[in-house]
Structures are given as structure tokens and as C-alpha cells.
ZAPA-851342 format. One record per residue: z negated, y, x of N, C-alpha, C in turn; residue in one letter; chain. Coordinates in nm, 2 decimals. Atoms other than C-alpha are relative to their C-alpha. Example, Ala and Ser with C-alpha at 12.3 -4.5 7.8 and 13.67 -1.06 7.14 Angstrom:
<recs>
REC    n.w    n.v    n.u   ca.w   ca.v   ca.u    c.w    c.v    c.u resn chain
REC   0.00  -0.12   0.09  -0.78  -0.45   1.23   0.00   0.12   0.09    a     A
REC   0.00  -0.11  -0.09  -0.71  -0.11   1.37  -0.08   0.11  -0.08    s     A
</recs>
This chain:
<recs>
REC    n.w    n.v    n.u   ca.w   ca.v   ca.u    c.w    c.v    c.u resn chain
REC   0.14   0.01  -0.03  -3.11   1.92 -24.79  -0.03   0.08   0.14    m     A
REC   0.02  -0.07  -0.12  -3.08   2.04 -24.43   0.02   0.15  -0.01    k     A
REC  -0.02  -0.15   0.03  -2.95   2.38 -24.55  -0.12   0.06  -0.06    i     A
REC   0.12  -0.06   0.07  -3.25   2.43 -24.78  -0.11   0.01   0.10    i     A
REC   0.11   0.00  -0.10  -3.49   2.33 -24.49   0.03   0.12   0.09    r     A
REC  -0.03  -0.10  -0.09  -3.31   2.57 -24.26  -0.03   0.14  -0.06    f     A
REC   0.03  -0.13   0.07  -3.33   2.86 -24.52  -0.15   0.02  -0.01    i     A
REC   0.15  -0.02   0.02  -3.70   2.80 -24.58  -0.06   0.03   0.14    v     A
REC   0.06  -0.03  -0.14  -3.78   2.79 -24.20   0.05   0.14   0.04    v     A
REC  -0.05  -0.14  -0.04  -3.56   3.10 -24.14  -0.08   0.11  -0.08    f     A
REC   0.07  -0.10   0.08  -3.73   3.29 -24.43  -0.15   0.01   0.05    f     A
REC   0.14   0.00  -0.05  -4.08   3.19 -24.30  -0.01   0.07   0.14    l     A
REC   0.00  -0.06  -0.13  -3.99   3.30 -23.95   0.02   0.15  -0.01    t     A
REC  -0.02  -0.15   0.02  -3.86   3.64 -24.07  -0.13   0.07  -0.06    l     A
REC   0.11  -0.06   0.06  -4.17   3.70 -24.28  -0.13  -0.01   0.09    t     A
REC   0.12   0.02  -0.08  -4.44   3.57 -24.04   0.01   0.06   0.14    l     A
REC  -0.02  -0.05  -0.14  -4.30   3.67 -23.70  -0.04   0.14   0.02    a     A
REC   0.04  -0.14  -0.03  -4.33   4.05 -23.74  -0.15   0.02   0.00    p     A
REC   0.15  -0.02   0.01  -4.70   4.03 -23.83  -0.06  -0.06   0.13    s     A
REC   0.06   0.06  -0.12  -4.77   3.80 -23.53   0.04   0.09   0.12    l     A
REC  -0.05  -0.07  -0.11  -4.55   4.01 -23.30  -0.07   0.14   0.01    a     A
REC   0.06  -0.14   0.00  -4.73   4.34 -23.39  -0.15   0.00   0.03    t     A
REC   0.15   0.00  -0.03  -5.09   4.22 -23.33  -0.02   0.05   0.14    a     A
REC   0.02  -0.07  -0.13  -5.23   4.43 -23.05  -0.14  -0.03   0.05    k     A
REC   0.13   0.01  -0.06  -5.52   4.41 -22.81  -0.05   0.14   0.04    n     A
REC   0.06  -0.13  -0.04  -5.75   4.71 -22.76  -0.13  -0.03   0.08    y     A
REC   0.12   0.01  -0.09  -6.03   4.76 -22.50  -0.09   0.11  -0.03    t     A
REC   0.11  -0.10   0.01  -6.36   4.93 -22.56  -0.09  -0.03   0.11    i     A
REC   0.09   0.02  -0.11  -6.56   4.99 -22.25  -0.14   0.02  -0.04    k     A
REC   0.15  -0.02   0.01  -6.94   4.95 -22.24  -0.04   0.07   0.13    e     A
REC   0.03  -0.08  -0.12  -7.05   5.23 -22.01  -0.14   0.04   0.02    v     A
REC   0.14  -0.04  -0.04  -7.38   5.30 -21.83   0.02   0.12   0.09    s     A
REC   0.00  -0.12  -0.08  -7.43   5.65 -21.69  -0.14   0.07  -0.01    d     A
REC   0.13  -0.05   0.03  -7.81   5.70 -21.68  -0.03   0.14   0.03    p     A
REC   0.02  -0.14  -0.03  -7.79   6.04 -21.52   0.10   0.10  -0.07    t     A
REC  -0.10  -0.08   0.07  -7.50   6.16 -21.74  -0.05   0.06  -0.13    g     A
REC   0.03  -0.06   0.13  -7.50   6.36 -22.06  -0.02  -0.10  -0.10    k     A
REC   0.02   0.12   0.09  -7.46   6.03 -22.25  -0.03  -0.11   0.09    k     A
REC   0.03   0.10  -0.10  -7.65   5.77 -22.06   0.06  -0.14  -0.03    p     A
REC  -0.06   0.13   0.04  -7.51   5.47 -22.25   0.10   0.02  -0.12    y     A
REC  -0.10  -0.03   0.10  -7.19   5.47 -22.46   0.11  -0.10   0.00    y     A
REC  -0.13   0.08   0.01  -6.88   5.29 -22.58   0.11   0.10   0.02    f     A
REC  -0.11  -0.09  -0.02  -6.55   5.44 -22.47   0.13  -0.08  -0.04    e     A
REC   0.04  -0.11   0.10  -6.39   5.50 -22.72  -0.11  -0.06  -0.09    p     A
REC   0.11   0.04   0.09  -6.67   5.50 -22.97   0.05  -0.02  -0.14    d     A
REC  -0.06   0.03   0.13  -6.44   5.49 -23.27   0.15  -0.04   0.03    s     A
REC  -0.13   0.05  -0.02  -6.11   5.31 -23.31   0.05  -0.05  -0.14    l     A
REC  -0.07   0.05   0.12  -5.86   5.23 -23.59   0.10  -0.10   0.04    t     A
REC  -0.10   0.11  -0.03  -5.67   4.90 -23.57   0.05  -0.06  -0.13    i     A
REC  -0.06   0.07   0.12  -5.48   4.67 -23.80  -0.06  -0.15   0.00    q     A
REC   0.04   0.14   0.00  -5.58   4.32 -23.93   0.08  -0.08   0.09    p     A
REC  -0.06   0.09  -0.10  -5.50   4.06 -23.67  -0.01   0.05   0.14    g     A
REC   0.01  -0.05  -0.13  -5.56   4.29 -23.38  -0.13  -0.05   0.06    d     A
REC   0.12   0.04  -0.08  -5.82   4.20 -23.11  -0.06   0.11   0.08    t     A
REC   0.07  -0.10  -0.08  -6.08   4.42 -22.96  -0.07  -0.07   0.11    v     A
REC   0.07   0.06  -0.12  -6.20   4.34 -22.61  -0.10   0.10   0.05    i     A
REC   0.11  -0.09  -0.05  -6.54   4.48 -22.51  -0.02  -0.04   0.15    f     A
REC   0.00   0.02  -0.15  -6.55   4.53 -22.13  -0.12   0.07   0.06    l     A
REC   0.12  -0.06  -0.07  -6.87   4.58 -21.93   0.05   0.07   0.12    n     A
REC  -0.05  -0.08  -0.11  -6.79   4.87 -21.69  -0.09   0.00   0.12    s     A
REC   0.10   0.00  -0.11  -7.10   4.83 -21.47  -0.08  -0.13   0.00    q     A
REC   0.10   0.11  -0.01  -7.35   4.57 -21.35  -0.13   0.05  -0.08    d     A
REC   0.11  -0.04   0.09  -7.58   4.65 -21.65   0.01  -0.09  -0.12    d     A
REC  -0.01   0.09   0.11  -7.67   4.44 -21.95   0.04   0.08  -0.13    m     A
REC  -0.05  -0.05   0.13  -7.48   4.52 -22.27   0.03  -0.12  -0.09    h     A
REC  -0.05   0.10   0.10  -7.39   4.33 -22.59   0.06   0.08  -0.11    n     A
REC  -0.06  -0.07   0.11  -7.21   4.42 -22.91  -0.05  -0.08  -0.13    v     A
REC   0.04   0.06   0.13  -7.36   4.36 -23.26   0.05   0.09  -0.11    m     A
REC  -0.05  -0.07   0.11  -7.19   4.46 -23.58  -0.11   0.00  -0.11    f     A
REC   0.11  -0.01   0.10  -7.46   4.59 -23.82   0.05   0.05  -0.14    d     A
REC  -0.06  -0.03   0.13  -7.23   4.72 -24.10   0.14  -0.06   0.00    v     A
REC  -0.13   0.07   0.01  -6.93   4.51 -24.21   0.05   0.00  -0.14    v     A
REC  -0.05   0.01   0.14  -6.70   4.48 -24.51  -0.07  -0.12  -0.07    p     A
REC   0.06   0.11   0.08  -6.84   4.26 -24.79   0.07  -0.13   0.01    k     A
REC  -0.07   0.13  -0.01  -6.57   4.00 -24.74  -0.03  -0.07   0.13    a     A
REC   0.04   0.07  -0.12  -6.71   3.92 -24.39  -0.12  -0.09  -0.03    v     A
REC   0.10   0.09   0.04  -6.92   3.61 -24.42  -0.09  -0.06   0.11    d     A
REC   0.08   0.05  -0.11  -7.07   3.56 -24.08  -0.04   0.12   0.09    a     A
REC   0.04  -0.10  -0.09  -7.26   3.77 -23.83   0.10   0.01   0.12    m     A
REC  -0.09  -0.03  -0.12  -7.04   3.93 -23.55  -0.08   0.05   0.11    i     A
REC   0.08  -0.05  -0.11  -7.23   3.95 -23.23   0.05  -0.07   0.13    m     A
REC  -0.04   0.06  -0.13  -7.12   3.90 -22.87  -0.12  -0.03   0.09    g     A
REC   0.11   0.04  -0.09  -7.32   3.75 -22.59  -0.04   0.12   0.09    p     A
REC   0.04  -0.10  -0.10  -7.52   3.95 -22.33   0.10  -0.01   0.11    d     A
REC  -0.09  -0.01  -0.11  -7.29   4.07 -22.06  -0.08   0.08   0.11    q     A
REC   0.08  -0.07  -0.11  -7.46   4.15 -21.73   0.08   0.04   0.12    t     A
REC  -0.08  -0.03  -0.12  -7.18   4.17 -21.48   0.12   0.09  -0.03    k     A
REC  -0.11  -0.09   0.01  -6.92   4.44 -21.42   0.13  -0.09  -0.02    k     A
REC  -0.12   0.08   0.02  -6.59   4.31 -21.56  -0.01  -0.11  -0.11    g     A
REC   0.01   0.11   0.10  -6.73   4.06 -21.81   0.04   0.06  -0.13    s     A
REC  -0.06  -0.04   0.13  -6.57   4.07 -22.15  -0.04  -0.09  -0.11    t     A
REC   0.01   0.08   0.13  -6.61   3.95 -22.51   0.10   0.06  -0.09    w     A
REC  -0.10  -0.05   0.09  -6.34   3.97 -22.76  -0.01  -0.06  -0.14    s     A
REC   0.00   0.05   0.14  -6.30   3.94 -23.14   0.13   0.05  -0.07    y     A
REC  -0.11  -0.03   0.08  -6.00   3.93 -23.36  -0.04   0.03  -0.14    t     A
REC   0.05  -0.04   0.13  -6.05   4.12 -23.68   0.11  -0.03  -0.11    f     A
REC  -0.09   0.04   0.10  -5.89   3.97 -23.99  -0.03   0.07  -0.14    t     A
REC   0.04  -0.06   0.12  -6.08   4.15 -24.27   0.00   0.15   0.01    v     A
REC  -0.02  -0.15   0.00  -5.98   4.51 -24.35  -0.13   0.07  -0.04    a     A
REC   0.11  -0.07   0.04  -6.25   4.77 -24.38  -0.07   0.07   0.11    g     A
REC   0.08  -0.07  -0.10  -6.52   4.97 -24.20  -0.11  -0.09   0.07    s     A
REC   0.10   0.07  -0.08  -6.74   4.83 -23.92  -0.08   0.10   0.08    y     A
REC   0.09  -0.08  -0.09  -7.03   4.98 -23.73  -0.06  -0.10   0.10    h     A
REC   0.06   0.09  -0.10  -7.16   4.83 -23.41  -0.09   0.08   0.10    f     A
REC   0.08  -0.06  -0.10  -7.41   4.90 -23.14  -0.03  -0.10   0.11    h     A
REC   0.05   0.09  -0.10  -7.54   4.76 -22.81  -0.15  -0.01  -0.02    c     A
REC   0.14   0.02   0.04  -7.88   4.61 -22.89  -0.10   0.06   0.10    h     A
REC   0.10  -0.06  -0.10  -8.06   4.70 -22.56   0.01   0.15   0.00    p     A
REC  -0.01  -0.14  -0.02  -7.93   5.06 -22.58   0.03   0.07  -0.14    h     A
REC  -0.02  -0.06   0.13  -7.91   5.13 -22.96  -0.08   0.13  -0.01    e     A
REC   0.08  -0.11   0.02  -8.20   5.37 -22.95   0.04   0.12   0.09    a     A
REC  -0.06  -0.10  -0.09  -8.02   5.56 -22.67   0.13   0.05  -0.05    l     A
REC  -0.12  -0.05   0.06  -7.72   5.62 -22.90   0.12  -0.08   0.03    g     A
REC  -0.12   0.08  -0.03  -7.49   5.34 -22.78   0.05  -0.07  -0.13    m     A
REC  -0.05   0.04   0.13  -7.31   5.30 -23.11   0.15   0.03  -0.01    k     A
REC  -0.15  -0.03   0.02  -6.95   5.29 -23.24   0.04  -0.05  -0.14    g     A
REC  -0.06   0.04   0.13  -6.73   5.24 -23.54   0.14  -0.04   0.02    s     A
REC  -0.13   0.06  -0.01  -6.42   5.05 -23.61   0.06   0.00  -0.15    l     A
REC  -0.07   0.02   0.13  -6.17   5.07 -23.90   0.11  -0.09   0.02    i     A
REC  -0.11   0.09  -0.01  -5.95   4.78 -23.96   0.09   0.02  -0.12    v     A
REC  -0.09  -0.03   0.11  -5.65   4.87 -24.17  -0.03   0.13  -0.08    g     A
REC   0.05  -0.11   0.08  -5.83   5.11 -24.40  -0.15   0.00  -0.01    h     A
REC   0.15  -0.01   0.01  -6.18   5.24 -24.44  -0.05  -0.07  -0.13    a     A
REC   0.06   0.06   0.12  -6.40   5.06 -24.69  -0.04   0.10  -0.10    s     A
REC   0.04  -0.09   0.11  -6.46   5.22 -25.03  -0.15   0.00   0.00    a     A
REC   0.14  -0.01   0.02  -6.81   5.33 -25.11  -0.06  -0.12  -0.06    s     A
REC   0.06   0.12   0.05  -7.03   5.02 -25.17   0.07  -0.13   0.04    g     A
REC  -0.07   0.12  -0.04  -6.78   4.78 -25.01  -0.04  -0.05   0.13    d     A
REC   0.05   0.05  -0.12  -6.98   4.72 -24.70  -0.14  -0.06  -0.02    t     A
REC   0.14   0.06   0.00  -7.30   4.53 -24.62  -0.06   0.02   0.13    k     A
REC   0.08  -0.01  -0.12  -7.57   4.56 -24.36  -0.03  -0.14   0.05    n     A
REC   0.03   0.12  -0.06  -7.64   4.29 -24.11  -0.12   0.03   0.09    v     A
REC   0.11  -0.03  -0.09  -7.98   4.27 -23.94   0.01  -0.09   0.13    d     A
REC  -0.01   0.07  -0.13  -8.06   4.12 -23.59  -0.02  -0.15  -0.02    h     A
REC   0.01   0.15   0.03  -8.13   3.78 -23.75   0.12  -0.05  -0.07    d     A
REC  -0.12   0.04   0.07  -7.79   3.77 -23.92  -0.01   0.00  -0.15    g     A
REC   0.01  -0.02   0.15  -7.92   3.84 -24.27   0.09   0.11  -0.04    n     A
REC  -0.09  -0.10   0.06  -7.67   4.03 -24.48  -0.05   0.04  -0.13    m     A
REC   0.04  -0.06   0.13  -7.75   4.26 -24.77   0.09   0.12  -0.03    n     A
</recs>
């Protein structure tokens, strides 16, 4: 019985540990440069990661930013939106578990082009995403 338990635990460790060990953290900066060519932007504004990876959104200046995902894979069942960040160095992070295409923006600066995209694992096929409005309604 102890041998069987050992084999099961050993097998689970071998199969689960690599996926946990390979999860990575990525940082996307929220940048304000009102006199620059792009006054408000994410750096980088596109990123490809793997399921289980975490993205950290970092406010680079004392300016208000937030992150709202307005296009998500259909398998996502809740709105993804970070809090308002007003201080340099403040962060919000999210661990992505659902593969597919995501689009996000900073709500206060969306009209000024502060937008980005994220692919988790692989891009969504046509028709496999849904839109999310500012009230959290999904269609």
C-alpha cells in the first residue's frame, strides 16, 4: 500500500510540478507622457503568455490609470478589471488561466489610444471571443 501511495504521489509530482515551475510573471507598464508622440500607452502594448502566467500592471507615474479587459475568450465568465491606480509604483496583477485573445484599455485614457492586447497560449479562433462593456455585461 505504501508503494502504491508513493508511486501515485511521485507521478503527480512529476506531472504537476513542471507546469507550476514554468509559470512566469510579466510586467506591463502604464505610461503617461502628455508631451510625447504617444501621450498615454501600455509598454508593451501586446504580449503573448501561457496559461498560468501572471501579468502585473505597473503605474509608471503619479497619474490615474486602470485596466479593463473589453474582449475576452468566451470561456471567461467574469469581468476582468483592475482598480484605479493613482500613485507611481502601484500595481495590479491577474493570473490568466483561460487560453485565447484578450484586449484591454485604460478607461480614463481609452480615447487617447491607451489600449493593448494579450494572447494566452494561442489566439482565439474567429467567433470565440466576447465583448465586455463597462458595466460588466458580456455579449
